[in-house]
N, C-alpha and C positions, 0 to 999 in steps of 0.2 A: 675347409675350416672345421675345427673340432667344436665339440659342444660347449666348452668353456668360453671360447671366443663368441659364439652365438649368444650365449646367456649374458655375456658382458654387453653386447650390443643391445639386448633386450632391456637391461638395467639402464643403459644410457638414454634410450628413447623414452622409456616410461618415466624416469626421474625428471627428464627435461619437460615432458608434457605435464606432469603433476606440479612441478615448480611454477611453470607459466600459468597454469589454471588457478592455483592458489594465489599467486601474486596479483592476478587480474581481478580477483574478488575484492581486494581492498589494498591499494598500494600504500596506504598510510598506517597500516597495522604492523608493528614491529615483529610480532610472532609470524605473521604471513611472510614478511620480508626475510626473516631468518630461515624459515622453512624453505623458501625459494632459493636462497643462497646455498643451503645445505644440499638441495636437490641438484643445483648447478654444479657444485663441487663433486657430487657422486657421479653426475653425468660425465664430467671431464675425466674423472678417475677411471671410470669404466671404459670410456672411449679410447683413452691412451692404451689401456691394456688390450682392447680389441685391435687397435692399429698395430700394436707390437706383434700380435699373432698373425694378423692379416698381411702386414708389409714387412715384418722383420726389422732387425736393427735394435741397437741398445737405447737410442734416443727416446723412443716412445716409452720404453719401460722405465727409463730414468725419470721422465715426467710423471709416469704413473706412481712411482715411489714418492715423489714430492707431494702429490695429491694425497697419498696414503698417510703421510705425516700430518697433513692439515685436517684430516677427517676428525681427529680427536677434539681439537679446540673448537672447530665449527659445530660439532655435535654437542659438545658440552655447553656452548653458548646457547644453542637452540633449546636443549632440555632444561637449562636453567631458567629460560624465559617461559618455557612451556609449563614447568612446575611452579612458576612464580616464586622462586626462592632467591632471597637476597642476603643469606647468612654468610658468615666468614668462611665456613668450610667450602661451600660451592665457589665462592670468590677465589679462595686459595687454589683449589683444584683447577679452575678455569685458567687463571693467569699463569699458574705453574705449567699448564699444558701449552699455553702460547709461547712461553719462554723456551720450553723444551723443543717445540716445533721450529722456532727460529734457529736454534742451535743446530738441530739435525739437518734442516734444509741447507744451512750455510755449509756444514761439513760435507753434505752430499754434493752440493754445487762445486765445492773445491776439490772434489774427487777422492775424498777419504773413503776407503773401502774396507776398513778393518772389520773383523767379525763382530766386535762390540757395537760399532756404529751401525752396521747393516742389520744386526738383530734388533737394535733400538728402532731403526726405521721400519722394519717388518712388523714389529709388535707395538708400534706407537699407539694404535687405536685401543690397546688394552687398558689405557688409563680410564676409559669409559666405564670399565667394569667397576672400578672403585666408586664412582659417582652413582651408578645405577643401583648397586647393592645398598648404598646408604639410603637412597630414595625408597627402595623397597621396604627396608626395615622401618623407616619413618612412616611410610604409608600404613604399614601393619599396626604400628603403635597408635595411629589415629583412626583405626578402623575404616580406612579408605582402601579397600583391597581390590575390588573388582577391576576398575578401569586402569589404575596405575600398574597393577601386577601384570595385566595383559600387555600393556605398552612396553614396560621395562623388560618383562620377560621376553617379548619379541625382539627387543634390541639385543639382548644377550645371545639369543639364538642366531641372529644375523652376524654378530661378532664372531661367534664360534664356527661359522661356515663360510660366508661370502668373502670375508677379508683375509682368509687364510690360504689363498692360492699359492703363496710363496713357501708354504710348509710342505716339504716333500712327502711326508707321511699322509697328507690329505689327498694326494693324487689329483685327478682332474674332475672326478665325478662330484665329490663333496662340495668344492667351491662352485661348481655349476648349479647344483641344487640350491646352494646358498644364495646364488644370484637370483634365482627364481623366488626364493623366500624373501630376499631383499626387495624385489619388485612388488610382491604382495604386501609386504610390511609397509612400504612407502605409501601404498594406496590407503591402508587402514590409518596410517599416521596422518595423511592429508585430511581424512575425514575427522580425525580427532582434533586437528588444528581448526578446521572450519566450524565444527559444531561444538567443540569444547564441552561445556557442562551439559549440553543437550544431546551428547552422543549416546546412541542406542546401539549397542554392539549386535544385538539380535537382528535388528532391522538392517544394519550395515552388512552383516554376514549374508543376510537374505539377498541384498542387492548385489553383493560380490558373487554369490552363486549364480545369479541370473546372468551377470556379465560373463562369468567363466563358462557357463553352459552354452550361451549363445556363441562365444568365441570358439569353443571347442567344436561345436557343430559346423560353423563356417570353415574352420580349419580342415575338418574332415572332408567337407564338400570340395574345397579347392585342392586338397591333396589328391583326392580321387581323380579330379579333373586333370591335374598335372601328370599323374601317372598314366592316364589314358592318352593324353595328347603327346607327351614326351617332347620330341625335338621338332615339333611343327608350330612355329610361333604364330603364323597367321590363323591357323585353326584354333590355337590356344586363346588368342585374343577374341575371336568370334564367339567361341563357346563360353569363355569367362564373362563376356558381355551378357549373354542370355542367362547364365547362372546368376549373375548379379541382379538382374531384373527379378528372377524367381525368388532370390533371397530377400529382396526388398518387400516383395509381396507377402512372404512368409514370416517376416521378422516379428511382427506383432503377435501372431499366433504362437511362434516359437518362444517368445518372451513369456507369454501366458502359460505355456506348458511347463517350461523350466521353472517359472515362478510358482506354479501350483505345487510342484514337488519340493521346491526350496522352502515354501511357506510351512510345509509340514514339520520343518525342523525348528521353527520358531519356539521360543519359550512359552510355557503354558500361561504365564502371567500376561505376556503380550497378546496372546490369542484371546484371552478373556477380556482384556481392555479393548481390543479391536471389535469384539462382539458387542460390548457396551456401546461403542461409538456407532456401530451399524444400527443397533436398536434405537439409539438416539436420533439417527438420521431418519429412520422410519417414522418417528414421532412428528417430524416436520411435515410429512405428507398430509395433505388435507386441511392444514391450518388456514383459516380464512379471516382471522382477526389478529391485529397487531398485539393485543393484550395477551391472547393465548400463546403467541410466539414468544413474547418476553418471559412468560412463566416457564415455558419449556426450556429456554436457554439457561435461565438461572437454576432450574432444577437439575439440568444436566451437569452444570459446573459444580453444584453442591454434591452430587452423587460421585463424580469422578475425582475431584480434587480435595474434598472435605476441607474447604478453606475456613480461616478464622472470620473472614468477611468477604463479601462480593457485591459488585454493583454493575449495572448495565446502562450504558449511554447509547442513545439512538439519534440519528439525524432527523430533525423535524421537517415538516412539509415545506417550510420556506427554503431549506437548504443552507441557511445561514448559521445554524448552531446545532450542537448536540445536547440533548436534555437527558437527565437521569430519569429512567422510567422504572427501574427496579433496584432494590438494595436489600441485603440481608446482613444484619449485625454490623453495619458500616457506620463509622464515625466521620465519614467524609461529608462536609457541609457545602461542597460545590455542587450546584444543581444543574449548571449548564456551562458549556464552553463554546467559543466561536469556531467556525469551520476553518479558520486560518491558524488555529492553535498549533504550536510546534510539534506536538505528537501526531496530529493529523497530517501535517505537511511531511513529516518524516515517513509515515506509512505510505503516503501517495508517491513520494520519491522512490521508495523501495518497490512499490507496485508497478511503476513504470519500467523497472528492471526485472519484472516478473518474480519478485521476491516478497512473499507474505512473511512478515516478521513478528514473532512474539517478542515483546519487550520484557526482559527479565533482569532484575537489578544485579544479580550476580554476574550475568553476561556483560552488562554495561560496565560494571566496575572493572572487569577483566579487560574489556576493550579500551577503556579510558587509560588504564595502566600501560597498555601496550601500544597506544597511539603514538605515531611518530610525527604527528602534525599538531601544532599548538591550537590552530583554528578548529581542527576536528575534535581535539580534546575538550575545548570549551563548549562546542556544540553538544557533545555527548554528555557532558556534565549538566548542561541545561535540560536535556531530555530526561536524564536521571532524576533531577530535582522535580521536574513536572510530573513524571510518572508516579513518583512516591506520594503525590497528592491523591492518587486513586488506588494504590496498592503496590506490591512489589512484583506483580506479574500482570501484564496487560496483553490481551488477545484481541487483535483487530478483526472486525467483520467487514470484509472488503473483497472487491474484485480488482482488476488491473487499473481501473480509472476512478473508482468511487469507494470511499470509506462510509459504510452504512452505520457503523457504530463500533463500540468496543466493550469488552468485559474487563473490569478491574478486579483483581483478586489479591487478597493478603493471605499468603500461605508460607509457613516457616520451613516446612520440610516436605519431601515427596510423599505421596500416599504409601502406606505400608507395602502394598502389593507391587509397587514400583522398585522396591529395594532402596539402594542408596543413590540411584541415578535419576536425573531429570530428563533422561532421554526420551521418555514417552510423550513429552510435550509436543514434539514434532508431529506426532500422530493426530494432533488436534486439527491440523490444517484442513484436511478434507471435510471435517464436520463443519467448521466455520465458513468454508467456501459454500457448502450447502445452505447454511443459514443466510449468507449474503444472497444466494439465488432465490431463496424463499422470500426474503424481504423485497427483492426486485419484483418477483411474481405477485407478491401481495400488493405492491404499489399498482401494478397493472390491473389487478383484480379490483382494487378500490377505485381506480380511475374508470374502469368499465361500469362499476355500480354507480359512480357519479354521473356518467353519461346517461345511464338508464334513468336515474333520478331526475336529471335535467330534462330528458325527453318527456317524462311524465309531468314535470312541472310546466313544460311548454303547452302540453295538451290542456292541463288545468287552467293555465293562464288564458288560453284562447276562449275557453268556456266562461271564465271569470270576466273577461273583457266584454263578452256578449251580454252577460247577465247584469253587469254594472253600468256599462256605457249607455245602454238604452234608457234605464231610469234616470241616469245623470242628464242625458239630453232632454228628457221630459221635464225634469226639475228646473234645469237652466232655462228652457223655453218658457215655462210658466212664469218664472221670476222676471224674465225679460219682457214678457207680455204685460205684466203688471207695471212695467216701466219704472225702474228704480231712480231714474233721473228727475222724476216729478217730486217737487218739494212737499213732502208729507211725512208724518211720523214714522210710518212703516218702511220708508225707502231705504233707510240705513240697513235694515235687516235683509231687504232684498239684495243689496250690494254684497252683504256678507255671504248670503246663499250662493250668489254667482261666483264669488272669489273662492269659496270652499269647494264648489263643484269643479272649477278649473284646476284647483290644487289636486283634488282627488283624481281628476282625469290625467294630470301629469304623472301621478304615482302609477296609475294603471299603465300608461304608455311606457314609463321606465321599466316597469315589471315585465312588460311584453318584450322590450328591447333586450333585457337580460336573458329572457327565456328563449329567444330566437336561436335556432341551431343551424339555419341555412347558411351556406357558404357564400360570401360576397366576393365576386371576381375582383382580382387585383388589376391595377393599371399603373402606368408610370406616374410617380408622384414626386413633386418637389416639396420637401418638408418645410423649407423656408417660406414658400408661398402659402402653405396651409397655416403656418403660424401667423403670418401677416394678416390673413383674412380673419382668423379667429379673434385675434387681439383687437382688430379694428371693430369687430362686431361687439366685443365685450366692453370695450372702453366707454361706449356710449351709455352703458347701464351701471357703471361703477359708482359705488357710494363715495362721497367726498372723503378725501384723506387717504384713498387707496390708489396706488399707481402701479401700472404694469410696464416693466422695462424689458426690452428685447436685446439679447446678445447672440446674434445669428452668425453662423459660419460665413466666411467671406465668399466661399464658392458654393454654388447650388448643391443641395443634397438630394440627388435623384436616385430613386430605387423603386422596386415593385411593391405596391401596397394599395390599400383602399383609402382614398381621400375622404370618403364619407365617415369611415370609422376613425381615422386619425383626427378628423375635425371634431368628432364626438369625444374622443379621448382627451384632446387638449382642452375643450370646453369644460369637461368634468374635473380635470386637474386644477385648472385656474379657478373654477367655481368652488372647489374644495378649499383652496387657499383663501378665497374671499370669505367663505363661511367661517374660517378660523378667526377672522377679525370681527364677526358679527356681534359676539358677546362682549367685545371690548369697547368701552366708552372712549371717546377721543382723549380724555384726560389720562387714560391708562396707557396710551401709546407713547412711549418715551421718544420715539422717532417716527418718521413717516412710514405708514404701512406700505411695504414694497413687495411686489411679486415679480420675480425675474424668470424669463423663459430663455433657455439656452439651447442652441442646436450645435452639433459637432459630428464629425465622422472620424473613426479610428481605423487605421489599416495596419494589420500585423504582417510580420515577415512571411507568414504562410500564404499571404495573398488575400485572406479573408477581411472583409470590410464590415464595420458595425456602425449603425446610426445611433446617435445619442440625443435624446430629448429630455431636458432637465427643467423642472419647475420648482423654484425655491421661493419661500416666503420668510419674512422675519416676524411671524406671528407667535402665538404662545407655545407652539410645539405640541408634541404628542406624548402622552403619558406612556411609560414603559409597559404597563399592563395592557395597553390598548394596541400595541404593535401587531399582535397576531390576530386582532379582531377587525381591523379597519377594512379588510377585503371581504369580510363576511357579509352576505346580503342582509340589508335592513339594520345593520349595526351603525349607529350614529351618535355623536355627542352634541349635535346641533339640534335644538328643539324643532326647527322648521325643516330639517333635512329628511330625506327618504332612506338614506343608508344604502342606496344602490349605485351611486356615482362611481365610487372606487371599485366596486364589484364589476361594473361594466368595463371600467378601464382595464382591469386585470384580464377580462375575457377578450377584449380587443387585442391586447398585447400578445396573449397566447395564440390568437388566430393568426398573428404575424410571426409566430415562432420566435418571440422575444421574451424578455423578462422585465419585470418592474420591481424596483427596490425602493425602500424608504429609509431615510436617515433623519433623525430628529433628537433634540435634547430639549427637555422642558424649559420654556422661557427663551429658547434660542432659535425658534422657527423650525421649519420642516423642509426636506428636500425629497422630491420624487424623481427617480432616475429611470428612464425607459430606454432599454437597449434593444434594437432591432437589427436583424441581419440584412445587410444591403444586397 
């Protein structure tokens, strides 16, 4: 087989692989679909030519010529969508090409072989020249030279070489080289399609050199192996196996070596920008406070993008919402968004597919215009509207499973050193991945400091209990010795002393319970039985007008836990609801004060089971500003409360590796939802 046939097979394989890979990225994008169809057409066009050389016969070459005719309209359709042109000129050229292709294919099918028809068939792709030249001149008039000129100029080079195999003066060498150029061009074109406005030719060329360098090295190794083994198949298989293992071991070092030399060829502006990002990464090292981290992030964005405005949102400790923690020159009045916001869900979905995604209004507008699905179009429009509430450029701070925050930027044009391209935006990914790791490590550090604080608090509590309880015992004993039950004027004061001593003793006990760090062993627990015992105990002490209602699961809820802790958890939650009614007079209750305790169990398709314990009341509800404070030790809105009940609840839930959530609207009651892994 000659070199032209082999190069044709190369084009067929590469075009098919690129078409499938781009189509798989987004099957609902019209541009991706058109590129995939173009690649499929080029694959079939090349494959028929290869089969004509390999098998002989006129049938394959006849099919190859049919494909040659349709290269022009398919390519024109693609570049019209790629350039996002809808004017009459491109429309006329495209549909004129379709009509011409139908006529030529029909004549060829009917066996017309005149010189005029065959020359028209051979040179059918030449109509592309007209459209490309128009686009080049229009790009120059708009000062959009860099990317369009490279893409359109590459197309002209391909047309002048790879599709001219039927021209005798071209020989076999030029079309063969043209096929190699076509394969390389399709690679660059696929990246232009995938990255569009974020295309960075310098970085793309760098990646291409790495692929080329590694491929040539592997080719050299296998060529030497083949020359050494020659016609000994078994020995070839055995040695190629060992060489393959060696190559896999050396692949990363080989990439690094080739990458080192390829990186030397990058543009000076990109090198400077990468140095800026590396220095910015170093600033993340050693940060031990969230405030310092927020300042560093905003300063880096200010230095690199020079935005009109910028803001930073970060996930709060509850994990339920993102709060604005920094802003510069921003007119955005949104201070927080919920964790199920459409932007967050979009990033999480992309993260599951290992795609960090910068949201950029120009990219979204292009994707909306090219979407082939009405549902996808509506979703993208919704994302675009929501992102413009924060800026025209949003950069997520995330790993594969968690969005820690995002930076919203309003920026009208790329920084001067970037030129006319937004391609450098992709270089931000490693920096913001490092930011996400820093945030994660910062959480671990803060949790470690919290454990140290609680340990110190426990030691202090033990000493405090010793110093307070002994005098309390003496005071109570003296008051009881004076016998407050005797009918005399000072007896009422003795009763007050004993009541206050008991109250203070309860506070100390609760404080000790909160400060305890020892692990309580788990046993098999039936949650329904725990609830029945607790409500039976509490009902005897309920104030009039308050009722506790049970809605228990029909089947037993058995899991591993601490019955003592769960008992305390439920008492605290019910007591919290009872306290909510304390300040309300009977006349203020529009309906009967009701506390409902619900138990349930949820099972997911993955096999995981979760226990649900829900305590709901129809009391006055919780003020919005108190949502983040209710689990803070000693915070209370009840005059007689200690402010430790819900703090202890949170600690018990965490010890069971669960979570506690609160839902409430002022005047509509409150709901506490405890979720534990069964």
